matplotlib code that plots the C-alpha trace (Angstrom):
import matplotlib.pyplot as plt

x = [16.1, 15.1, 16.7, 14.2, 14.0, 13.5, 13.3, 14.8, 13.0, 15.6, 14.2, 14.1, 16.4, 18.9, 19.1, 22.4, 23.8, 22.2, 25.6, 26.3, 23.2, 23.9, 27.3, 25.7, 22.7, 25.5, 27.2, 24.3, 23.8, 22.4, 23.6, 22.8, 21.7, 20.8, 20.7, 17.7, 19.3, 16.6, 13.8, 15.7, 15.5, 17.8, 17.4, 18.7, 18.1, 18.6, 18.2, 14.6, 15.3, 17.7, 15.6, 14.6, 18.4, 17.6, 15.5, 18.6, 20.2, 19.4, 17.7, 15.6, 12.0, 10.6, 11.3, 9.4, 9.7, 9.0, 7.1, 7.1, 3.7, 3.0, -0.3, -1.1, 0.6, -2.4, -3.1, -6.7, -8.2, -10.0]
y = [-12.8, -16.2, -19.7, -22.0, -25.4, -25.6, -28.4, -27.3, -29.3, -29.6, -29.3, -32.8, -31.6, -29.9, -33.3, -34.3, -31.1, -31.5, -31.3, -28.1, -26.7, -27.8, -25.8, -22.8, -23.0, -23.3, -20.2, -18.1, -19.3, -22.6, -25.0, -28.4, -31.4, -33.9, -34.6, -36.8, -37.0, -39.9, -37.5, -34.3, -32.5, -31.2, -30.1, -27.7, -24.4, -20.9, -17.3, -16.5, -13.2, -14.7, -17.9, -15.3, -15.7, -19.3, -18.3, -17.0, -20.6, -22.1, -25.5, -24.6, -25.6, -25.0, -24.1, -25.3, -23.7, -25.7, -23.2, -25.2, -25.8, -28.5, -30.0, -29.0, -26.1, -23.5, -23.8, -25.1, -28.0, -30.6]
z = [-6.5, -5.7, -6.8, -8.6, -10.0, -13.3, -16.3, -19.7, -22.8, -25.7, -29.3, -31.2, -33.9, -31.3, -29.0, -30.6, -29.2, -25.6, -23.9, -25.6, -24.8, -21.1, -21.4, -22.6, -20.2, -17.1, -18.9, -18.2, -14.5, -14.5, -11.7, -13.9, -11.9, -14.4, -18.1, -19.6, -23.2, -24.3, -23.6, -24.3, -20.9, -18.5, -14.9, -12.3, -10.7, -11.3, -10.0, -11.1, -12.6, -14.7, -16.5, -19.6, -20.5, -21.3, -24.3, -26.1, -26.1, -29.6, -29.2, -25.9, -26.5, -23.3, -19.6, -16.7, -13.3, -10.0, -7.8, -4.6, -4.2, -1.3, -0.2, 3.5, 3.6, 3.4, 7.4, 6.6, 8.8, 8.0]

ax = plt.figure().add_subplot(projection="3d")
ax.plot(x, y, z, "-o")
ax.set_aspect("equal")
plt.show()
């Protein structure tokens, strides 16, 4: 397993419960780092093998994973 950074989008009709959704995601293993309540997004990190569990949380609309791509890491010279 590897830990990945993740952003979780909350459905518009669930934004009033965003802090409940954060708690539910944390109970499933999310290490919460920020809540952007006005736009309905929470961020954190989680073991990649456990990401699928977040879909069980009512109100979760989308899950985006940061894969760590960085410019200049291919070893190519210009």
